[in-house]
C-alpha positions as CSV (number, residue, x, y, z in Angstrom):
1,M,137.1,44.1,60.1
2,P,133.4,43.0,60.5
3,K,131.8,43.7,63.9
4,A,130.7,40.8,66.1
5,K,127.0,40.4,66.7
6,K,125.7,41.3,70.1
7,L,124.3,38.5,72.2
8,I,120.8,39.9,71.9
9,E,121.0,39.5,68.1
10,V,121.7,35.8,68.3
11,A,120.1,34.0,71.2
12,L,119.1,34.2,74.9
13,P,118.0,31.6,77.5
14,L,114.3,32.7,77.2
15,E,112.8,30.0,79.4
16,A,114.8,31.2,82.4
17,I,114.1,34.8,81.6
18,N,110.4,34.2,81.3
19,A,110.3,32.3,84.6
20,A,112.1,35.1,86.4
21,C,109.7,37.7,85.0
22,A,106.7,35.6,86.0
23,R,108.1,35.2,89.5
24,E,108.5,38.9,90.0
25,K,104.7,39.3,90.0
26,S,104.5,37.6,93.4
27,I,107.5,39.5,95.0
28,R,106.5,42.3,97.3
29,H,109.2,43.0,99.8
30,G,111.8,45.3,98.3
31,H,110.4,45.3,94.8
32,P,109.9,48.8,93.1
33,S,106.3,47.9,92.4
34,T,105.6,48.5,96.1
35,L,106.9,52.1,95.9
36,H,104.0,53.3,93.7
37,L,101.5,51.6,91.4
38,W,102.5,52.0,87.7
39,W,100.2,50.3,85.2
40,A,102.9,49.4,82.6
41,R,105.8,48.4,84.7
42,R,108.4,46.3,82.9
43,P,109.9,43.3,84.7
44,L,113.3,44.0,86.2
45,A,114.6,40.7,85.0
46,A,113.8,41.4,81.4
47,A,115.2,44.9,81.5
48,R,118.4,43.6,83.1
49,V,119.1,40.9,80.6
50,V,118.1,43.1,77.6
51,I,120.6,45.8,78.6
52,F,123.3,43.2,79.4
53,A,122.8,41.3,76.1
54,S,122.8,44.5,74.1
55,L,126.2,45.5,75.4
56,V,128.2,42.2,75.2
57,D,129.2,40.3,72.1
58,D,128.1,36.8,71.2
59,P,131.2,35.0,72.5
60,D,130.8,32.3,69.9
61,D,131.1,34.9,67.1
62,L,134.4,34.7,65.3
63,N,134.8,38.5,65.5
64,A,134.0,38.8,69.2
65,N,136.3,40.6,71.5
66,P,139.0,38.0,72.4
67,E,139.3,39.2,75.9
68,F,135.6,38.9,76.4
69,V,135.6,35.4,74.9
70,A,138.3,34.4,77.3
71,A,136.4,35.9,80.2
72,C,133.3,33.8,79.3
73,K,135.4,30.6,79.0
74,N,136.9,31.3,82.4
75,L,133.6,32.0,84.2
76,D,133.7,30.1,87.5
77,L,130.1,29.1,87.5
78,T,130.4,27.0,90.7
79,S,131.7,29.9,92.8
80,L,129.1,32.2,91.4
81,G,126.3,29.8,92.4
82,C,125.2,29.2,88.8
83,A,123.5,26.0,87.9
84,R,125.1,24.4,84.8
85,H,122.2,23.8,82.5
86,N,123.6,24.8,79.2
87,S,127.4,24.3,79.4
88,T,127.0,20.7,80.4
89,I,125.3,20.1,77.0
90,E,127.8,22.0,75.0
91,D,130.7,23.7,76.8
92,T,131.1,26.8,74.6
93,P,131.6,30.4,75.8
94,R,128.0,31.2,74.8
95,M,126.6,28.3,76.8
96,R,128.7,29.3,79.8
97,L,127.4,32.8,79.5
98,F,123.8,31.5,79.3
99,D,124.3,29.7,82.6
100,F,125.5,33.0,84.1
101,I,122.6,34.9,82.6
102,E,120.1,32.4,84.1
103,K,121.5,33.4,87.5
104,L,121.7,37.1,86.7
105,V,117.9,37.3,85.9
106,T,116.9,35.9,89.3
107,W,115.5,38.2,92.0
108,E,118.2,37.0,94.4
109,A,120.9,38.3,92.0
110,T,119.8,41.9,92.6
111,T,121.4,41.8,96.1
112,D,124.2,39.4,95.2
113,D,127.4,41.4,94.9
114,R,129.2,38.5,93.2
115,I,126.8,38.3,90.4
116,I,126.4,42.0,89.8
117,S,130.1,42.6,90.0
118,K,130.8,39.9,87.5
119,A,128.1,41.3,85.1
120,R,129.7,44.8,85.4
121,E,133.1,43.3,84.7
122,L,131.9,41.5,81.6
123,I,130.3,44.7,80.3
124,R,133.5,46.6,80.9
125,I,135.5,44.0,79.0
126,A,133.0,43.9,76.2
127,T,133.0,47.7,75.8
128,N,136.8,48.1,76.2
129,N,136.3,49.8,79.6
130,N,134.0,52.4,78.0
131,P,130.4,51.4,78.8
132,P,127.9,53.8,77.2
133,P,125.4,55.8,79.2
134,L,121.7,54.9,78.9
135,L,118.9,57.3,78.1
136,D,115.3,56.3,78.6
137,P,113.1,59.3,77.5
138,F,109.9,57.5,78.4
139,A,111.0,55.9,81.6
140,G,107.6,55.2,83.2
141,G,108.0,52.9,86.1
142,G,111.8,53.1,85.9
143,S,112.8,49.5,85.3
144,I,115.2,50.2,82.5
145,P,117.2,53.0,84.1
146,L,117.2,51.2,87.4
147,E,118.7,48.1,85.9
148,A,121.2,50.1,83.8
149,Q,122.4,51.7,87.0
150,R,122.6,48.3,88.7
151,L,124.8,47.1,85.8
152,G,127.2,50.0,86.3
153,L,126.0,52.3,83.5
154,K,125.2,56.0,83.9
155,A,121.5,56.2,83.5
156,Y,119.3,59.2,82.4
157,A,115.5,59.0,82.6
158,S,112.7,61.4,81.8
159,D,108.9,61.3,81.4
160,L,106.1,63.7,80.9
161,N,104.1,62.1,83.7
162,P,105.0,63.7,87.1
163,V,104.2,60.4,88.8
164,A,106.8,58.6,86.7
165,V,109.3,61.4,87.4
166,M,108.7,61.0,91.2
167,I,109.2,57.2,91.0
168,N,112.4,57.6,89.0
169,K,113.8,60.2,91.4
170,A,113.0,57.9,94.4
171,M,114.7,54.9,92.7
172,I,117.6,56.1,90.6
173,E,118.4,59.7,91.6
174,I,118.2,60.0,95.4
175,P,119.6,56.6,96.6
176,P,123.0,57.0,94.9
177,R,123.5,60.3,96.6
178,F,123.5,58.6,100.0
179,K,125.4,55.4,98.9
180,D,127.4,53.9,101.9
181,C,126.3,56.8,104.1
182,P,125.3,56.1,107.7
183,P,121.8,57.1,108.9
184,I,121.2,60.3,110.7
185,N,118.2,59.2,112.9
186,P,119.0,59.0,116.6
187,D,118.1,55.3,117.0
188,D,120.5,54.0,114.3
189,R,123.2,56.6,114.5
190,G,124.7,55.3,117.7
191,R,124.3,51.6,117.0
192,D,127.6,49.8,117.7
193,S,126.4,46.6,116.1
194,V,126.7,48.1,112.6
195,S,130.3,48.8,111.6
196,S,129.4,50.0,108.1
197,W,126.4,50.9,106.1
198,H,126.4,49.4,102.6
199,G,124.7,50.9,99.6
200,A,121.4,52.5,100.5
201,Q,121.0,50.8,103.9
202,G,121.6,54.0,105.8
203,L,119.0,55.8,103.7
204,A,116.5,53.0,104.2
205,A,117.0,53.1,107.9
206,D,116.2,56.8,107.9
207,V,113.1,56.3,105.7
208,R,111.8,53.6,108.1
209,Y,112.5,55.8,111.2
210,Y,111.0,59.1,109.9
211,G,108.2,57.3,108.1
212,Q,107.2,55.8,111.5
213,W,107.6,59.2,113.1
214,M,105.3,60.8,110.6
215,R,102.7,58.0,111.0
216,E,102.6,58.5,114.7
217,R,102.2,62.3,114.4
218,A,99.4,61.8,111.9
219,Q,97.7,59.3,114.2
220,E,97.8,61.9,117.0
221,R,96.2,64.6,114.8
222,I,93.7,62.7,112.6
223,G,93.5,59.2,114.1
224,H,90.0,59.9,115.5
225,L,88.8,60.1,111.9
226,Y,89.8,56.4,111.3
227,P,88.1,54.5,114.1
228,T,88.1,50.8,114.7
229,Y,84.8,49.1,113.7
230,N,84.1,45.4,114.4
231,G,87.8,44.8,114.9
232,E,88.8,46.5,111.6
233,T,90.4,49.9,111.2
234,V,88.8,52.4,108.7
235,I,91.5,53.3,106.2
236,A,89.5,55.4,103.7
237,W,86.3,57.4,103.3
238,L,84.0,57.7,100.2
239,W,83.1,61.4,99.8
240,A,79.8,62.5,98.3
241,R,77.6,65.6,98.2
242,T,74.2,65.3,99.9
243,V,70.8,66.7,99.2
244,K,67.5,66.7,101.1
245,S,65.5,63.7,100.2
246,P,62.6,64.6,97.8
247,N,60.5,62.0,99.6
248,P,58.3,63.9,102.1
249,A,58.1,60.8,104.3
250,V,61.9,60.9,104.8
251,D,63.3,63.9,106.6
252,A,67.0,63.1,105.8
253,H,69.8,64.1,103.5
254,V,70.8,61.5,101.0
255,P,74.2,61.2,99.3
256,L,74.5,61.7,95.5
257,M,76.3,58.6,94.5
258,R,76.4,57.0,91.0
259,S,77.1,53.6,92.4
260,F,77.2,51.9,95.8
261,V,79.5,49.2,94.6
262,L,82.8,49.0,96.7
263,S,84.5,46.0,95.0
264,K,83.8,44.0,91.9
265,K,86.7,41.6,92.3
266,K,85.6,38.0,91.8
267,G,85.0,36.4,95.2
268,H,85.2,39.7,96.9
269,E,82.1,41.5,95.8
270,Y,81.0,44.2,98.2
271,W,78.5,47.1,98.2
272,A,77.3,49.8,100.5
273,K,73.7,49.3,101.5
274,P,72.0,52.7,102.4
275,I,69.6,52.5,105.3
276,V,67.4,55.4,106.4
277,D,67.7,55.9,110.1
278,G,65.5,58.7,111.3
279,E,66.9,61.9,110.0
280,R,70.1,60.4,108.5
281,V,71.2,57.8,106.1
282,R,73.7,55.2,107.3
283,F,75.4,52.4,105.4
284,E,76.1,48.8,105.9
285,V,78.7,46.9,103.9
286,V,77.1,43.9,102.3
287,K,78.9,41.1,100.5
288,G,77.6,39.6,97.3
């Protein structure tokens, strides 16, 4: 019996996928991009839909899994909060699945248990309750293994770059170990207002608490090195070696710096202007 084509081999609602990927660029709170900068991070929406569409059949294929086709026909799009863009034009199983995918790729779907649970259910049906594991040997920023894990797959990730390894450990290895576990910090441990901790909420509470604790301890020890100047707090220093000025008229040590440019970003051009002040050289930040 010929095999049915996977959905990714036939068609996808690309306009909705592209819009979701573009929107991710402006999302900061809760997005993995805020964990650590990675220069080739793949959009989560694209990774999610590619994995999903690679596992499920095209429900309009004559050789598709009958149980999966029935599940697509019976998708309750209204209760799932899916806007009916495609199935109102042509109410086929594929069009109904497209409407579901348009909801699945949104950022809000990442925390919507109804959508994620339904996606996992459809994958289980399409794979006869035997979804395959996913291996990403060049995981980079971790978008693919993260989304595989979100869709209920066992994910394996590796990379030669230790930064990528750290990112993937923080996103896909450590949080599952503490799934549904309560926090251990003293502030949240005794809170009566929280009856249960879902997912990684307990871990997140501990990260916030102990992160703040470390920040306060660091402020006590090295805060004097980051003073407030003109209402702004110094957050970084530029380090440079210094040598005695060869100019006999200047009895000062000057920094060996290749460039005094601080920012080249359009509209935010800044540079450090060196000023000889007696026996020392000080700097003023100049715009332009």
